[in-house]
C-alpha positions as CSV (number, residue, x, y, z in Angstrom):
1,M,166.5,213.7,-7.2
2,E,167.4,215.6,-10.3
3,L,168.1,219.3,-9.9
4,G,168.1,220.1,-13.6
5,N,170.6,222.2,-15.5
6,I,172.4,224.2,-12.8
7,S,175.5,226.1,-13.9
8,Q,178.6,226.5,-11.8
9,P,178.9,229.9,-10.1
10,V,181.5,232.4,-11.3
11,Y,183.4,234.2,-8.6
12,G,185.3,237.5,-8.7
13,P,189.0,238.1,-7.9
14,G,188.4,238.3,-4.1
15,L,187.5,240.7,-1.4
16,V,188.6,244.3,-1.6
17,A,188.9,246.5,1.5
18,P,186.1,249.1,1.4
19,E,186.9,252.8,1.3
20,T,186.4,253.9,4.9
21,S,187.7,256.6,7.3
22,T,189.5,253.9,9.3
23,P,191.8,252.0,6.9
24,L,194.0,250.9,9.8
25,L,191.1,249.1,11.4
26,V,190.1,247.5,8.1
27,A,193.6,246.3,7.6
28,M,193.8,244.8,11.1
29,L,190.5,243.0,10.6
30,H,191.6,241.5,7.2
31,G,194.9,240.5,8.8
32,F,193.2,238.8,11.7
33,L,190.8,236.9,9.4
34,Q,193.7,235.8,7.2
35,L,195.6,234.6,10.3
36,V,192.6,232.7,11.7
37,Q,191.3,231.2,8.4
38,P,194.0,231.1,5.7
39,N,192.6,228.3,3.6
40,D,189.7,228.1,1.2
41,L,186.6,226.1,2.0
42,P,187.2,222.5,1.1
43,I,184.3,221.9,-1.3
44,E,184.7,219.3,-4.0
45,S,182.0,218.9,-6.6
46,S,182.2,215.2,-7.5
47,G,179.5,212.8,-8.6
48,T,180.0,210.6,-5.5
49,P,177.2,210.1,-2.9
50,V,177.2,212.6,-0.1
51,L,176.7,210.2,2.7
52,C,179.9,208.2,1.8
53,Y,182.2,211.3,2.3
54,L,180.2,213.0,5.1
55,S,182.7,212.1,7.8
56,F,185.7,213.1,5.6
57,F,183.9,216.4,4.8
58,L,183.2,217.1,8.5
59,S,186.8,216.5,9.4
60,Q,188.0,218.8,6.6
61,L,185.4,221.4,7.8
62,L,186.7,221.2,11.4
63,I,190.2,221.8,10.1
64,Y,189.0,224.7,8.1
65,E,187.2,226.2,11.1
66,L,190.0,225.4,13.5
67,G,191.1,229.1,13.9
68,F,187.6,230.2,14.9
69,L,187.2,227.2,17.2
70,V,190.4,228.2,19.0
71,C,189.3,231.8,19.3
72,A,186.0,230.7,20.7
73,A,187.6,228.4,23.2
74,I,189.9,231.2,24.4
75,G,186.9,233.5,24.6
76,L,185.0,231.0,26.7
77,L,188.0,230.5,28.9
78,F,188.2,234.2,29.6
79,I,184.5,234.5,30.2
80,L,184.7,231.8,32.9
81,L,188.1,232.6,34.4
82,V,187.9,236.4,34.7
83,P,184.9,236.5,37.1
84,L,186.3,233.6,39.1
85,V,189.7,235.2,39.5
86,G,188.0,238.5,40.4
87,C,185.9,236.8,43.0
88,C,189.0,235.1,44.5
89,F,190.8,238.5,44.7
90,C,187.8,240.2,46.3
91,C,186.8,237.4,48.8
92,C,190.1,235.8,49.6
93,R,192.5,238.7,50.2
94,L,195.3,237.9,52.5
């Protein structure tokens, strides 16, 4: 399938924190995002077939999203454990 003449996108220098009344909150958010996801998205534009490198791309994408996956796992753990521990404290007091 031929897509025609599609030019490569041109990107700017990067994200700039917006001017807000809460610069400390914006700085904390950018620091958290940089901690969770420090690497760029692993996209390579080569002329090879997509299906040959699908498993390699998925493994690279999982490594790229690892910080978010860990945060989601910790969040799910808290969602499950906090009510369970609260129920044990309320029902099983000694």
